[in-house]
C-alpha positions in Angstrom: -12.9 -22.7 -6.2 -12.4 -22.8 -2.4 -8.8 -23.6 -3.0 -8.3 -20.5 -5.0 -10.1 -18.3 -2.4 -8.1 -20.0 0.4 -4.8 -19.1 -1.6 -5.4 -15.4 -2.0 -6.8 -15.0 1.6 -3.5 -16.9 2.7 -1.2 -14.7 0.9 -3.2 -11.6 1.2 -3.1 -11.9 4.8 0.7 -12.4 4.9 0.9 -9.3 2.6 -1.4 -7.3 4.8 0.5 -8.2 8.0 4.0 -7.4 6.5 2.4 -4.1 5.2 0.9 -3.1 8.8 4.5 -4.0 10.3 5.8 -1.7 7.8 3.5 1.1 8.8 5.1 1.2 12.4 7.2 4.0 11.3 9.8 4.8 14.2 10.5 8.4 13.0 7.0 9.6 12.9 5.8 7.6 16.4 8.9 9.0 18.3 8.5 12.5 16.9 4.7 12.8 16.9 3.8 10.9 20.1 6.8 11.3 22.1 8.3 14.5 21.2 4.8 16.2 20.1 6.6 17.7 17.0 6.1 15.8 13.9 9.2 15.2 11.8 7.5 15.5 8.6 7.0 19.1 9.5 10.5 19.7 9.5 13.6 19.7 6.8 12.7 17.7 3.8 9.5 16.6 5.4 10.7 13.0 4.9 9.8 10.4 7.7 13.2 8.7 7.7 16.1 8.5 10.2 18.3 11.0 8.3 15.6 13.9 8.7 14.7 12.9 12.2 18.5 12.9 13.3 19.2 16.3 11.5 15.9 17.7 13.0 16.0 16.3 16.7 19.2 14.4 17.3 19.6 12.9 20.5 19.3 9.4 22.1 15.9 9.0 20.6 17.6 8.4 17.1 18.4 4.9 18.5 14.5 4.3 19.3 13.9 5.2 15.6 16.6 2.8 14.3 15.4 0.1 16.8 11.8 0.5 15.6 12.5 0.4 11.8 14.9 -2.7 12.1 13.0 -4.7 14.3 9.8 -4.4 12.1 11.8 -5.5 9.2 13.1 -8.4 10.9 10.0 -9.6 12.2 8.3 -9.1 8.7 11.0 -11.0 6.9 10.9 -14.1 9.6 7.3 -14.2 9.0 7.5 -14.6 5.5 10.1 -17.0 5.6 8.0 -19.1 8.1 4.8 -18.9 6.4 6.3 -19.7 2.9 7.4 -23.0 4.1 7.7 -24.4 0.6 10.1 -21.6 -0.4 11.4 -19.5 2.4 13.5 -17.3 0.2 10.7 -16.2 -1.7 8.7 -15.6 1.4 11.5 -13.2 2.5 11.2 -11.2 -0.5 7.4 -11.2 -0.6 7.3 -9.8 3.1 10.1 -7.4 2.2 8.1 -5.8 -0.6 5.0 -5.2 1.7 7.1 -4.1 4.6 8.7 -1.6 2.6 5.3 -0.3 1.1 4.0 0.0 4.6 7.0 1.9 5.6 6.9 4.4 2.6 3.2 4.6 2.5 1.8 4.2 6.0 -2.0 3.9 6.0 -2.2 5.4 9.5 0.2 8.2 8.8 -1.7 9.8 5.6 0.6 7.5 3.4 3.5 9.8 4.0 6.3 7.8 5.3 10.3 7.2 4.9 12.4 6.1 2.0 13.0 2.6 3.2 16.8 2.6 3.6 17.2 1.5 7.3 14.4 -1.2 7.0 15.7 -2.2 3.5 19.2 -2.7 5.1 17.9 -4.8 7.7 16.0 -6.7 5.2 19.1 -7.4 3.2 20.8 -8.5 6.4 18.0 -11.0 7.0 17.9 -12.5 3.4 21.4 -13.2 2.8 25.0 -11.9 3.9 26.2 -11.6 0.4 23.5 -9.3 -0.6 23.8 -7.3 2.5 27.7 -7.0 2.0 27.2 -5.7 -1.5 24.1 -3.3 -0.5 25.7 -2.1 2.9 29.3 -2.2 1.6 28.6 0.1 -1.2 26.4 2.5 0.9 29.1 3.0 3.7 32.0 3.5 1.1 29.8 6.2 -0.9 28.6 8.1 2.3 32.1 8.2 3.8 33.8 9.4 0.5 31.1 11.7 -0.4 29.0 12.4 2.8 25.8 12.3 0.7 23.6 9.8 2.4 21.2 9.8 -0.7 23.9 8.7 -3.1 24.6 5.6 -0.7 21.0 5.2 -0.6 20.6 5.1 -4.4 23.4 2.4 -4.7 21.5 0.3 -2.0 18.3 0.4 -4.0 20.0 -0.1 -7.6 22.3 -2.9 -6.3 19.6 -4.9 -4.5 17.9 -6.4 -7.4 21.1 -7.2 -9.4 22.7 -8.9 -6.4 19.7 -10.9 -5.6 19.5 -11.9 -9.2 23.0 -13.2 -8.9 22.3 -15.1 -5.5 18.7 -16.3 -6.4 18.0 -16.3 -10.0 14.4 -17.7 -9.5 12.0 -15.4 -11.6 9.5 -14.8 -8.9 12.4 -13.6 -6.5 14.1 -11.4 -9.2 10.8 -9.6 -9.8 10.1 -9.0 -6.3 13.7 -7.8 -5.7 13.3 -5.4 -8.5 10.2 -4.0 -7.2 11.8 -3.5 -3.9 14.9 -1.7 -5.4 12.8 0.3 -7.6 10.9 1.6 -4.8 13.7 2.8 -2.9 15.2 4.7 -6.0 11.6 6.3 -6.7 11.6 7.4 -3.1 14.9 9.1 -3.8 13.9 11.0 -6.9 14.0 14.3 -5.3 17.5 13.6 -4.0 18.6 12.7 -7.5 17.5 16.0 -8.8 19.3 17.8 -5.9 22.4 15.8 -6.6 22.3 16.6 -10.3 21.7 20.3 -9.5 24.6 20.2 -6.8 22.5 21.5 -3.9 22.0 18.2 -2.1 23.0 18.4 1.6 25.7 16.4 3.1 25.6 14.2 6.2 26.7 15.7 9.5 26.8 14.3 13.0 25.6 17.5 14.2 21.9 18.3 14.6 20.5 20.8 12.2 17.1 22.3 13.3 15.4 23.3 9.9 16.1 23.3 6.3 17.8 19.8 6.1 17.0 17.7 3.1 17.1 13.9 3.1 
């Protein structure tokens, strides 16, 4: 009985630590506490890199990138280290809870980002083959169409399938589909706009209001 409780406490602790790391949302922290103007009050209302860049632009965009990449890197390393018997499973386990924290941060009223930047860092940390498929498709689609959301949907949808190819273990595949499914779900509004033909295209120039991401 004690062994079962220890098991739940151990893995529950890892899940909580990775979730809290995910809650460290760069776009919200920089906009709300440095710029004193919450990014979620602008554009699409999303606490992600694209909306932050469209709203504020400037060098602080790189601070947002650094925050969202670092938390993902730390979470994946933590999962890999604590799942010593199966570090790959640990990476996917940590990835899922880090993404949950990023998308639904408890200290920011569960209103976060869509997980693309953190998810991209996670793909890089897991396996270069997975990163090549996820990032390669993302960049090609964004360059050709200028729709960040289209590249993001590719990233979320392709992640579980390339993970399945690289690591066909059932537990890993389930976690990969959950991660990819969360990313796609967070882009459901973008899917509607893409189908309606009114999705905004990416621009390097700052757009003060009205941007969607």
